[in-house]
Structure formats: C-alpha cells, structure tokens
N, C-alpha and C positions, 0 to 999 in steps of 0.2 A: 539102525540110525535113521532119522527122518531125512526127507528129501532136502530141506533147507540146509541141514548139517552137512550132507554130502556135497552139495553145491558149494558151500562155504569152504570146505577143505580143498575142493578142486580149484576154486578161484585163488585161494591162498597159495597153493602149489604153483599156479601159473604166475602169480605176482612175484613169488620168490625167484622163479626163473628169470623174469624180466629184470628184477633187482640185481641178480648175479651177472647178467649181461651188461647192465648199465654201469655197475659200480666201477670196474676198471677204467671205463671211458671217462667217467666223471673225475676219478682220481687223477687220470692223466691230464684232464683239463685243469685241475687244481695246481698240479706241478708246473704246467706251462704258464699259468697265470702268475704264480709266485716267481718263476724265472724272469718273466717279462717285467715284473715290478722291480726285481733286483737290478736288471740291466738298465731300466729307466733311471733308477736312483744313481747307478754307477755313472751314467752319462749325463746326469743332471738334466733329464728331459722333463722338467716340471710342467711344461705346457700340455703334455699328453697324460700326466698322472691321473687327472679326473676320469678320463675315458678308460684307462687301465683299471682304476678302482671300480668303475661301473662294470667292466668285464668280469672282474673277480667277484663282485657281488652277484652277478647273474650266474656265475659258476656255483656259488654257494647256494643260490636259490634252486638251481638244478639238482644239486646234491641233496637238498632238503626234500624236494619232490620225489627224487629217486629213493631216498631213505624211507619215505612213507609207504613205499611198496612192501616193506618188510613188516608192516603193522597189521596184525590179524584183523583189527577192526575194519580195515579197508575192504577186505574180502566180505565181511558181514554186510557192509553197506552196499556192496555191489550185488549181493544176493537179494537184499531188500529192495534195491532199486527196481521199480516196475519196468523201466525202459533201459535195458542193458546197452542198447545201441547208443543212447544219449550219454550213458555213464562212460562208455569207451571214448566217445568224442571229447568229453570233458577231460578225461585223463590224458589223452593225447595233446589236447590244447594246453593243459597245465605243464606238460613236459616241453612242448615246443616254445612256449612263451620265453623262458630264460634262454633257450638255445637261440631264438631269434634276436634276443637282446645281445648275446655274445656276438652274433654275426653282424648286427647293425653297428654296434660300437666298434667292432673290429674293422669293418670296412672304412668307417670314418677315420679311425686311427691310422689305417694303412695309407690313406690319402695324405694325412698330416705328416707321415714318415717318408713321403715320396723322395724328399731331398736329403734324408738322413743317410749317412754313409755306412753306419754300422749294420751289418747284415744279420747279426744274431737275433736281435729283437724282432726284425722284420720276418726272419725265417720262422721263429717261434709263432709269430702272429699268423703267418700264412698257413702253417701246419694246423694251428688251432681252428682257423676258419674252414679249412678243408675238412677236418674231422667233424666240426659242428654241422657243416653242410651235409656230410654223409649221414651223420646221426639223425638230422632233421628228416632226410629222405627215408630213413629206415624206421622211423617212429611207427608208421602205420602197420608194418609187418611185425614189429616187436610187440606192440600193444594189441594183442589179438586174443580175446577171452572166449572165443568160440561162438560169438554172435553171428547171425547171418546178416551181412551188410547189404543195403539196397543197390549199391553200385560201386564203381572203382573209386579209389582216392583221387584227389585232384592231380597228384603227380602222374598217375596213369592216364587220367582224362586229358591231360595236356601233353601227353607224350609226343603227339604229332605236331605240336605247336612249338617251334624252336624258340620263339621269342618268350612265350610263357614259361616253357620248361627252363629257360636260362635263368629264371627267377630264383631257382633253388641251387644255383651255382655261383661261385665267386666271379664277379664280372672281370673281364680283362682290364677294363678301365680302372677297377678298384686296385689292381696290382700295379699297373704301369702308368695310369693316367691317360691312356689312349686306347683306341680300339676301333671297331667298325662304325660305332656311332659317335666317335669323338668329334668329328667335324660337322655333325648334323645341326642345322639351324633350329633353335627352339623358339617358342612363342615369347612375347613380352612378359615380364614379371606380372604376377597376379596376387590378389589378396586371398589367402587360403586359410580355411578353418580346419584344424586337425582335431579329431574327436576320438579319444581312446582312454580307457580307464586305467591302463598301465603306464606309469610315468616314463619308464624306459622307452616304450614305443613312441610316446609323445615327443620325447627329447630327440630320439633318432630321426623321426620324420621332420621335426622342426629344424634340426641342424642341416639335414639334406636340402630342405626347401630354401632355407636361408642362404645356403651356399649357391643355390641357383638364382638368387636375387629376388625371391618372392617375399611378400609380407605374410607373416604367420601368426595366427591366433590359435590357442589351444583350449579345449574343453574336456573335462574328465568324465562328464555324464551326458546322456542324451538330452535331459531337461535343460542343462546349461547350454548345450549346442543350439537348441531351438530358440532359446532366449537371445543368444548372440546373433543368430541368423535374422531374427525379426528386427534387430537393430540395423540391418542393412549393410551393404558394402562388400559382401563376399562374392568371389567369382568362382570358387571351387571348394568342395568339402571332401576331405579324406576321412572316412567314417569306419570305425571298427565294428565288426559284426557282433562279437560276444562281449556284452557289457552287463554289469548287474543293473537291476531295476529295468529301465527302458533300454532294450537291446537295439542293435543297429538296424534290424529289420523294421521295427516300429518307428524309429527316428526317420528312416528312409521313406516309409509310407506316409508319415505326417508331412515331410518336406514336399513330396510329390502331390499331396492332396491340397496343399496350400497355394492358392493362386499367386500369392506374392513371392513364393519361394520355389515353385516347381521348375523354373527355368535354370536354377543353379545346378550345374553338373555335380554328381556325387560319385566318387570312386570308393568302393567298398574295400576294406583291408581286413584280413583275417588270417589266423593260423589254422582255421578249419581246413581239412584236407579232403573234403568231399565235393564232387561236382554238383550235387544238388544244392549246395550253398550258393555256388556261382549262379546257377539257373534261377534260384529264388530271388537273388539280388537283381539280376537283369530284368526279371518279370516285374519287380517292384519299381523299376525305373532307373536303376543305377546306370551311370555312364560307362563304368568299367569296373574291373575287379582286380585287386592287387594282393596276392598272397604274401604272408610274412615268411621269412625275413625279406626286407626290402632290397631288391637289386637296384643300385643307383641309376643305371642306364634305363632300365624298364620304368622306374619311378619317374625319371626325367621325361621319357617319351610319352608316358600316359598322362602325366600332369600337363605337359605342353599341348598334347592333342586335345585334351578336355578344355583347357583355357582358350585354345584357338577356336574350338567350336563355339564356346560361350561368347567369344568376341564376335564371331560371325553371326550368331543369333542376335546379339545386341545390335549389330549393324542392320540386320534385317528388320528388327523391331523399330529402329530409328527411321528406316525408310517407310515402314507401315505407318508409324506415328505421323511422319511428315505428310504422307498421302492422306491420312485420315483428317489431319488438321486442314489440309487444302479442301477436302470434301466438305468439311463443316463450314468453311468460308463460302463455298458454293451454295450449300444449303441455306446459309444466312443471307443469300442474295448477292454476294460479292463475286461477280464474274470476272474481275480483273486479275484474279490469282493466276500465277504462271510458275511452273516448276522447272528447275534447271535440268534439261534433258540431255546435257552433254555426257559423253561416256558411251561405253558399249555393253554395259551389263543389262540384265533383264529389267531392272528398275528404270533405267533410262528409257527403255521402250515403253514401259508402263506410263512414265511421266509424259512421253510424247503423245500417247493416246489420251491421257488426261487433258493435255493442252488442246488437242483437237476437239475434245468434248466441250471445253469451256468456250472455245472459239465458236462452235456451232450454237451453243447456248446464248452467246452474245448476239448471234445473228437472229435468234428467235426472241430477243428481249422485247421487241415491239409487240409481238403476238402475245407473249406472256403478260406483258403490262396490260394489254387490252383485256385479256382473260381475267386478270386480277380485278379490273374495274367491273367486270360483269359478274364476278363471283358472289357479290352481295345481293344480286337480283334474285328474288324468289317468285315473282309473278311470271307465269309461263309465257304469255304472249309478248310482253316487252323483251323478255330474255331472248326469244327466238328471233325477234325482229333485229335486235342488236347484233346477234351472231351473223345473220344473213348479210346485213349491210357491211359489217366489218370484214367478213370473208371475201366478198366480192372486191372490196377495196384493196385488201392486202395481196390478193392473188391476181390483181389487174384483170378482172373479168367484168363483162357487161352486166351480169346478173348472178345471183345465187339464190338457192331455195333449200329449205329444210322440210322434208316430208316426214311427219310423225306417224307412227303406226298406232292405229286404233284397234285394240284387242277385241272389242265388242263387235264391230262391223267388219273386221279384217281388211280395213282399207288403209291406204297411205293418204294423208291429208295435209294441206297447207292453206295459207291465206294469202291472197294477192290483192294489192291495192287497186281499186277501181274507182276513179274519180275521188270523191271524198270518203268513200266507204271501203270496206274490205269484202272480198268475195272468197268463200271457202271452196277449195277445189279438192275433190276426192277421186282417187283412182284405185283399182283393185291392187292388192298387195303383190300380185304376180304379173302386172301389166306394164309393158314398156321397159325402158332402160332402168327406171327406178325400181320396178318390180324385179328385174333380173339381178340387180345389185342386192336388194333386200333378201331374196331367196338364196342366192349363192354365197353371199358374204364376201364377194371379191370386189376389187377396185377396177373401175373402168376409166381409162384415159384415152379418149377418142379424138382424132383430128377431124373426122367426118362421121357424125352419128348415123347418117343414112346408110352407111355401109355395114352397120351392125344388125344382125337378124332380129334383135329384140326391139328395134326402133319402131315406134308407133306414131305416125304423123298426127293422129287424133289428139295426142296429148299436147303437142305444140299448139294445136288449135285451141284446146281447152286453156292452156297457159297463156295464150295470146302473144307468143313470141317464137321466132325461128331459132332453132338450136343448130349450131354448126359444130363447134368443138365442145367437148364435155369432159369434166373430171368429176367422178361420182364414187362415193364410198359409203359403206354402212356405218352407222353409229351404234357401237356395241358397248354395253355397260361392263363394269368390272365383273359382274356375275356371268358374263357371256351372253346376255340377252340383247338381241338386235331391236332397238327402239325406234329406228327411222333410217332415212337415207339423206345424205348431204349431196347436193349437186351444185357445181360451179360451171357457169355457162359462158361460152364464147370468150376465149382468151384474146385480149386486145392487142398485145404486142407480139403475138406469135400464132402459128397455126394450131399449136398443140400445147397443152400444159406440160411443164417440165417435171423431172423427178423431184426437184426441190419444192415445187408446188404440191406434189403428192405428200412430201414429208410435212409441209406446213398444214395441209388440209387434214392429214392424219392427226396432227397435234390438236387442231381445232375440233375434230370429231371426238377425240378423247376428252377435250375440255367440255364439249357440249354434253357428252354422256355424264361426265362428272357433275356438271352444273345442274343438269336435269335431275340427277340422283339427289343432289343437295336440295334442290327445290322441293322434290317429292318428300325427301327426308324431313325437311323443315316443316312441310305441311303435316306430315305424320306426327312429328314431335309436338307441334302445336295442338293437334287433335288429341294426342295422348295426354298432353299437359292439361288441356281443358277437361278432358274426360276424367283424369285423376282428381283434379280440383273439384269437379262436380261430385265425384264419388265421396271425397272427403267431406264436402259440405252437406251432402244429402244423406250420408250414412247415419243410421240410427245408433251405430256403435262408436265408441271412442277409439280412434286410430292413432297410434303412436309408433314412430320409427326410432330406433336407437342404433348407434354405431357399436363397434366391437368392444369399446371401453364402457358402454352403458350410458353414454351421453345422449340425451334426447336430440334428435335431428329435426323431426317435424311432428306436429300434433294438430288434429283438426279441432274445429270449434266445439264439437261435442265433448272432446277430451278436456278442453279448457274449462267447460262448464262442469264436467264431472268432478274434476279435482278442486274446483273452486278458485276464487281470486287470490287466495293466500299463496298459491304456488305459481301463479301466472307471472310471466309467460313460461310455458312448459319447456320451450326449446333452450332455456337457460338452466335447466335442471338435469340432474343425474338420476338414474333408475333408483339409486338408494334413497334419494329424496322423496320419491313417490311411493316406494314400497318398503316400508320399514316395519319393525316389530312383527305383529301378527300378519302383516301383508308381505313379509319377506319371501313367502312362497313363490311370488311372482319372479323375483330375481333368480330363484333356483330354477324356475321354468325356463328363463332366458338362458341360463348356463347350459341346461340340458339341450336346448335347441341348437346352440352354437356348437356343442360337442357332438351331438348325434346327427346334425344337419337335416332334421325333419321336424315338422310341426309338433307342438305339444298343446293339448286341449284340456281345459278344466271346465266342467259344466256345473251350474248351480252351486258355486263355491263362494263362501263368505270372504269379502275383501275389506280389511280394516284400513281406512284412509287416514292420511296424516292429520286431518282436522278432527278425528275421532269418530266420524260417521262410519257405519258398516253397510256395505251394499252386497247384494247377492248378484254375482256376475257369471256370465259365460265368457271365459278368456281363451283366446287362441294366440299362441306365440308361434310365429312362422319365421324361418330363416330367409334372409335377403341375400341374393347372389349377384355377382357381376357377370359380365359376358363370358368370362373364362370359368364359370362355375365355382369361383372362390367366394366363400361366405364373407359378407361385408357388414352384416348387422342383423337386427331382429325387428320384426313388426308385431306390435301387440294390437289385437282387436278385443276390446272390452265391451261386452253387451250387458247393460244393467237390466237384469230381469227381476228386480224388486217389484213387488206389487203387481200391477196389471201385466207388466211384461212377463213376469214369472208365470202368472196364470195363463197368458196367451201361449207361452212356450210349452207349458205342460199340456194344455188342451190340444195343441197342434200335433201332439203325438198320437191322438186318437181320432182326429177328424181333419179335414182339409183346412188349409190356412184361410181360404176364402170364407168358409163357414164360420170359423172362429172369429174372423174380422167382423162379419155381419152380426154375429151373436153378441160380441162385446160392444159393438157400436150401437146396436139398436135393441138389445135385449131379446127375450124370447119372441116378442111380437115380430121382430125383423125376419124371423124364419117361418112365418105363417104362410098359408097357401098363396102362390103367386104363379101366374101364367108366364111361360117362357117358350121361345122357340129354341130347341136344343137338339144336339146330335148325341145319340146314345151308342155306346160301344160295348158289346158283349164278347168275352173271350173265354175259351174253355180248352182244356187239355184233351186231346183225342185219346180214347181208350184208357181213361184214367183208372177206372175200376180194376181192370186187369193189371195195369201197371202197379197200382197200389198193393194188390195182392202179391205180386211178384217181389216187390221191394221190401215189404214189411213196414210196420208203423214208423220206426226210427228213420229209415232211409226215405220213406215217403215225406215225412215232415222236412227233412233236410233238402230233398229235391224241390218241394214247394217253396221253401224259403229262398233257395237260389233262383227259382223261376220268378217269383214275385219281385225279388230285388231287381232283376233285369227289366221286368215289364213295367213296374210302377214308376220307375225313374223316367221311362220314355213318356208315359202319360203326363207326368208333371212337366217335362220339358216342352210338351206341346200344349200347355195350358189346360190340360185335362184335370178332372177332379175324380179321385177314387171314391166311388159311392159305397161299394161294399165288396167283400170277398164272398163268393158263393161256392163253398167247398173248394174245388180247384179252379173255379171260374172267377172272372173279374167283371164288374160292371163299372163303367166309367162314363162321366158326363162332360160334355163340352157345350158351354153356353149357360150354365147355371153356377152360381147365382148371378153372373154377369154375362150378358150376351155380346157376341162379336160376329160380324159378317163372315169371318174366316173360321168359325168353329167347325164346319164340315171339313175344310181343308186340314185343320189340325187333327181331326179324328182320323182321316184317311192317312195322313202322314205318320201319325202315331202307329197305325196298324202296319204300315209298310216297314217302319223301323222296328216294331216288335218282331216281325219275321226275320229281319236281319240280326237282331240280338239273339233270337232263338237259334240261328245257325251258329253263332259264336258259343252260346251255352252248350249246344250239342257237341261241338268240337272239343270242349273241355271235358264233357262227360265221356266221350269216346276215348280220350287219352287216358282216363282212369278206369276204362273197362265197363262203363255204364252204357245202357242202351239210350239212344236218342228219343226225344219226345216230340210230338207234333201238337199244334194248336189250331183252333178254328176261331174266326173272328166274324161277327156280324155287326153292321152299322146301319142306322137309319136316322133320319132327321124329321122332326115334326113338332107339334105343339104338345107341351107337357105341363103338368101342375107340379110345382116344386115347393116343398115345405116340410115342417116337422109332422111326421105321421107316426101314430102309436098311442099308447095310453099315457095318462099324466105321470106315471111313475117311470116309464121307459119309452122314450121317443127316439126317432131316427129321422134325420134329414135325408129325403130321397125324392124321386120323381115318379109320376105315374102318367100313362098315356098310351095311345095306340102304337106310337113309334117305338116305345120301350118293348112292347110285345113283339113287334115286327123285327127289331134288332135281334132279340133272342131267337126268333124263328129262323132268321137268316144264318145265325151262328150254327144252328142245328142243320140247316139245309146244306151246309158245306159237305156233310157226310154223304148226302145223296149225289151231289154234283162232282165230288172228288176235288173240291177247291179248298183254299185256305182262308180266303177273305171274300165276303159278299157284302155289297152295299145296295141300298134301295135307290129308286130313281129320284126321290126327293133329295137325297144326299147329293147325287150326281148333279142335279139341276141347281143346287145351291153352292157348288164349288166355285171359288173365285179364280182358281188357276187350273188349267187343263192337266189331266193326268192320264197316263197310258192304261187303258182298260178295254175290256170286251163285254158285250152284252151276253148274259147267260140265259135268261128266260123271262117269260111273262107268267106270273103265278097269281093264284087267288088264295088268300090265306083265310083260314076259318075265322068267321066273325067279321070279315071285311069283304064287301062285294066288289069294290073297285079293283081291277087287276093292277099288279105292281110289277114294273120292270126291275130286274135285278142285274147287277154288273159285278165283274171280278176285276179289281185293280191288279195290274201285272207288273208294276214298277219294282216290286220287291224281288222279282226273279233275277237270277244271274245265269251265266252260261252253264254253270254246274247244275242249278236246280231245274232249269228248263232250256236245255241246249238247242231245241228245235223251235223255240218260240217264234223267231222271225219267219220260219217256213210254214207255220200253222195258221197264222192270223188271217191271211187272205183267203185260203180255201175254207176256213171256218166261217168267216163272215159271208162268203158267197153261198155256202151251204145253208146258213141261217136264212138268208134272203130267199133262196129257193124253197126252203121249208115253209116259210110264211106265205109264199106264192103257190103252195100246194103242188110244187113240181118235185115229186118224191124221187124220181130217178136222178134228176140233177143234184138234188140234195144228197142222195147216196153217194154220187160220184165225188162231190166236194168233201163230204165227211170221211169217205175212204181215203182221199188224198191227205186230209188232215191227220187221220190215224196212222197213215203210212209214215208220216213225219214224226208223230208223237203217239205211239200206241197207248201210252198211259193217260192220255187226255180224257178225263171223265165227261165233260160236256159234249165233245165230238162223238164219243161212244153212245151217249144217251140219245143224241139226235139221230144217229144212224139207226138205232133200234126203233125210234119213233117213225122214221121214214119207211122202214120195212113194214111196220104195223099199219100205218095209214095207207100205204100202197095196196095192202091187202083189204083193209076196211077203212075207206076214206071217212073223214069227219063230215058232219053235216054242212050244207051249203053256207049256213050263217056262221060257220066256224071262224074265229078271229085270231087263231094262232095261240090262244092261251092254253097252257097245260095246267090242269088242276092237280094239286098235290094228292097222291094216292090213287090217281086214275089208272095208271099202268103198273 
C-alpha cells in the first residue's frame, strides 16, 4: 500500500477512537437537555425556554461535529491537508464552539434561575456545565493526531495564572450570584462592538454586556465591523479570532493601523487553545485576550479595565487638546490665554508652567513688538542702527553697539556717529572684551570691566567713551555661526546688568541673527530671482516649467515665440495642448522624468507643433525638486536646431564653439591668418609607448578616452580651445580666436586642475587593478599666427609661432628635470594673479638665442604628492642663488639639505651634480648661469 493510504487508515483509526470517546458524553448531554426541557415545561418556565432551546441546539451541533469523526472522508482530507497542525486546530475549534455555546447559555440560564426554588433543573444544569467545562479542557488531549505541536495549549500556558485559568471553570458567581469579585466596582457603561461569525457567541456576549449596562452593537464579519467602527462612537471592541474571509488578526491589524481607530481598545476572543494565538494578538496591539467560553466575572473585569483605560486615555487626550489649543492661541499672538491650574495632577503642573510662560511672554511683548517692526528692514545699516538704539533704551543703558564680523579681514567692525558723519571702527576679532566674547562664545556681565583680564583701554579710546559696566554676548545664527558681538554699556539704574537683562539681550541677539539672516536671504533671493529672470530672457532655448499635473507654470519669451501667438499665453496651457499628435513623445518624456526622477534628453528630434510647423529640436526634460527632494514638476529646455542652429550644433562636435561661431559669422575669410598673443599648452602621457604595448589596442583606446574626457573638460572650463589631439598628446590654445589678459592665468590654472583630475583618474584605475599614468605639461606665451592652414581640400584651424615650439619643448623638458609642469618666463610675466612656483633653470633652446627662464608651478601638489614641499623651498632657492653666484660649496650644502628633505626632487639633484662638476671644472669668467640643453 502507498504512504497516503497508510496515513489515511491511521487517521481514520484515530478519529474512530475520538468518536467512541465523545459519543457517550454527547449522548449524556442530549439526555440532560431533554430532561431540562421537560422540567421547564412542567414548571411553566416560558422565560427560560429560548435559552434551553439554544442549549439543545448547541448539543445537536456538537453531536453533528462528533458524528463527522466517523466519516472516512475526514481522514482523507486530513492526509491531504499540507498543514496538519492547522487541521487539528480547526477540528478542536469546531468541537469547542458548540461546547462554548452550551457553557455560555447555561451560565446565563443559571443566573435567571437564581430565584427559582426547584432544584432538579438547576442540578441538571450545573452537572451539564461541569461536564461541558471538563470536556472543553480535555479537547486538546483528545484531538491528537500525532502532529508535533510548537508549544503548550492555552490551558497549560495559563496554568500559573489563577484569573485566566478560572475562565475554563464555572464561576462561583454563576452559581450563587456572589463571590470574591461580587462587590468590585466596575467602570461606567460603555458602547461596545461585538464581532463574531457565530450567532450563539454574539448573543451570549451581547446578553452578558447588556446585563452589565453596556450598549452593544454586533457585527458578523470583519468588513462589517470596520464599517461600523468608522461610523464612530465605540469605546471597546470584542473581536473573534477565527472568522471566514477577513479573520480577527487582519481586522485587529487594520484597526491599529488606522489613526482614527487605533485608540479603541480591542479584546480578542477565541476558542483557540494555543499560547501563540495570545502572543500574536498582543503583538498586533490587542488590549487583552479572552478565551471561550466566557467566564462572566473575567468578562466583566476585562471589559471594565479596558473601558477605564479608554476613558483615561480620552481624558489625557482632552488635556493635550486643551493645551494644544492654548498653544495655538499663543502662536496666533494672543498672550492673554490662561489655563485653570487648580488640582494636584501632572496636568495642573503643566498648566502652571504654561501660565508662567505666557506671563514671561507678555513681559517681552514690547521687545517682540519692536522686533516685529524691524523685521521688514532689509538694508543692513539702518537695521543695525535701530537695533542698537532700541537695545540701549530697553535695557536702560547709556549706549549699545553691535560689532559685526568681517570674514575677509577677520575684524570686528562697527560705525559710530561723529558730528554729522559716521566713523568706521575696526578691532581684531580676538582683541579686548568683544574679542573674548567672540572667540569664547560666552556671555560677559561685568560690574567693572577693568577687573577683567581681557579689558583693553585702547578700545575705549577708539570708541570715544568710558566703559564701567558691560553686558556682552555673541550673536549666533541658527546654523551655529558667530556673526558678531552685541555690547550694552553702563547700566543707568544699577551697578550691574540683571539676569532679566541677560534674558532680554539674548532674545535681542537671537532676533538680530534672525533678521540678519533674513536680510542676507532676501538679498540672495533677489539676486537669484534676477539671475533666473536674466537666464530666462537671454536663453536661446525655450524654457518651460510644468507642475505634476502637466500644467504650464512658467515660460520664457523664447518659448512664447517658438509656439506662436495661437497658444499664448503659455502659462494658461496644459502639456497636452502643446504636445499633441506626432509631438506627444514629449509628454511621454515628461512621464519618464517624473517616474525615474532623472533627466531625459532627445537630440536632433522632429517636433510637430500644434500649428502644423515641424522643428528639429534638442529637448531636455529635467525633474524639479523641492527642499526635501520630493519631485514637484518638470522643466523643459527646447533648443530649436533647425537650419543654422542645427549646422552649428553639428559642426561643434568636430571643432571648438568659438571657431564655429567665427566661421558661421564671417565665412571662411574670418579664419584667415591673424596675429594674436596667445598662450599654448602641450600635454603628453609619460611613457605612453610602453604603456600602450602593455595594455593592448582595446585597453589603450579605452584609457585614452577616459583620460581625454577628464582633461578636455578642464580646458573648456578655463576658456581654452582644443586645437588637436597628437596621439596621446593634447595641444590647447588660450587667446585665440579672442584674446583676454587672463589667458596665461587660465592656462596655468587648467594645468594645475589637470593634475588634480589625473589623481582622481588614477584612483579609479587603481581600484580596478590598472596601473596609474603620468602626464607632462609645457606652457608658453607669445605672438602666434592663427588661421586656416592646409590645402584647399583639407584645412585645419591652428596656430604657428616660436612660443608653440617652446611650449612643446618645455613639455619634453619635464622628463629631464623630473617635473610635471613647466612654464616659460613670458607666461610668468603675463600672469594677472600670483601663483606658488619655483624657478627651475635658464635654458637656451635650439633656434632661439635669447635665454629663457623656466618655472614649475607647485600649486597642484598636496601633502601626499609632495609631503616635504614646505621644507625644500628655502634651501632650494638659496642653493640656486649660490649656484648663480658661483659659490659651489654653499650650493652643494643647500642642495644636500633640499635632497635630505626630498630625495626624489629632480631639480635639486641636477643642481647638486652641476655644483660638483663646476667645482672641479669652473665655467668661464663670462658665464651667466645659463645651462645649455645637452651640455652635461
């Protein structure tokens, strides 16, 4: 036989044993039920007949469930059931449900028969209840089909809890109407919702609760219960665990996740006999758990406790609501609010604190009123003047002054009236009492300033007044930045400023910081507004912003012209008005942007406009975010590249934008030969040949693309023009086709940034196991001829001149000197801004008689690339001076000192070797210090 067949026979055998054990008990229940009906009819107890009939019906239901155990089909279902544990729970639940109904109706009936003198019916009823209670407790051990259970039944789990364990016994109160809980005070009646799919359970609970004075509403499903709860008015829910459709666990979870319902206490009721059910209900937020059948005393106690807690929470919410309403009144400017603080509970103490707060706020009303008057001031000087005068007046002081911090000069400064003019006073940010407060961030309240060690009499002289008493504190912004110091000088009515003065001045300083912030913010907003408006006006693209619904919010003049007068004004239009039919791809782009939260770009794409025109456009759709990074709309940038614009865009991919502009504006003649003063930059990769052989063709091209992408962007950012790629080299121009005095500065700055970008590129390469690369850069400035050079069939815009050759030679000379960047003296002399560098040498280049001084910019170095830079500069410079003065021993000393600090320094090493050579064979008397390339 198969495994399933064997299991089926085993289950059937077990079920038959359960049936044989239950059958006599059930038959006994039936006889007792029939006897009680006969006795009730005999004594004409018509009022209890409905409950007796319900008991008899529950007995028949129990008999029917027990009878199903003899059905072979049940064993087959249990074998097929994938979760035998769940099947056993269901079987025990089905058996306990009619037993619980027998117990529930029986206990109610017992209370109704409390005054009845006939003992026979009460005796039968008590026996029935005792046997039903015993059977309910035994169900777990009876229904045991061999499954391994995860834990003890609820009866065992509650064995040490006398109150909970009493739930499975007939209450003493049920028998005699009195007991240990009979005189216990219960909470006031409440509005209770009973949720159970079994009608008997609903009726038993309803009857019990109604007898306790509660208002009861019933629901047979979880969906109906949630519908009733949302109607409001309920103070407690008794919720069955096992229900068809939406079970009690889900209903409980939904109640506790609903902000409007989560405060309603929920008592879970169930015939389930496992502790895990109790734990799950408590974890989901249940107030309590009540097993079936319902013990009247336990039911009363738990309902009363839950209702009492609900009422306490409602009272707490009432206090919080009252306090919140009072706070809103204060926020609205009504400082007359006062809360009744009589009583001894915690809220009375909170109310007293609130009343003290409003009293102090009323004391500060004058200050806040003044601050309100000043809050609209955006000009800095009038603002500070008002604050200073008002502070002195309100704190009863002879004078007050606000010293503002100047970040550029690191001074504290203020203005004092002198005759009809103003005199600006500046002191160091660490000088005197003001400096002490600024640096420490602490408050100074002095009766005699001369006793403080930071007092500086010079400042009194500068200020033109004698300071006796002083109250001074820092002015700190919300971001924690100290922006100045407030000083109040010489209290009129006392020797020293009071703690209340400190509090008031603190409020004033906070207001100063806030108002300064507002003034600066206003200025920034105006600047940004003007900036944005200028961008919108001057932009060659059509710019449109849309909200999340696709409604146009703003559109610049270019956009209005692009779409034409038929759709004007655009801010009254929707996206579907602008982009319909063949142009609907734009609305799809907008949807992608809002969904993916990143820009969407379409280049050289045909856009069909509503008036029938077709334009070729570059369209960028970008998301708009608020301060919390939530998307609030979309911005469209539409560049019409039809005709000339399309040609310009296409040509710009192959040559610089400036060359394209000149070519399109003036034709080929515009790029004829023309003299310029320009700065030329050559860059090359060190050891490229060996590197390319090691990498192979594919990796070499990939490496060059990464390298050029990093470097060319730097050139463009510094107004450079990419002239050409020369293998692994770059030739860039600064000053053609348009000259600027800062062209040399741009070239040097570009070289420095190229070295910084190279470090980032090498870090990326090293993370992927690739070897780092090095570059050499040469820069020179001079006169060049710029123009189209080549044959009529193939021309190239470039430059020629001596400085082009020298820049290339300087790039190569880096190999000899062990440097990365070299510039010529003409570049150095043309710089508009100083830059940290050192002289490297005087050289004569082939084809050029005049010697050229060359220099190494050092600004690109960091502590990692040249850790001893600060220790090498002085000895190197002194060594170079000694070398030029023909003092070879002194030169050796200084260059040895430089090499001790930086053994890898190429220039120091070269000069040390020259000093040794010249000490042995000195140069001729007319020697001028020039070293000719290739001499040594």
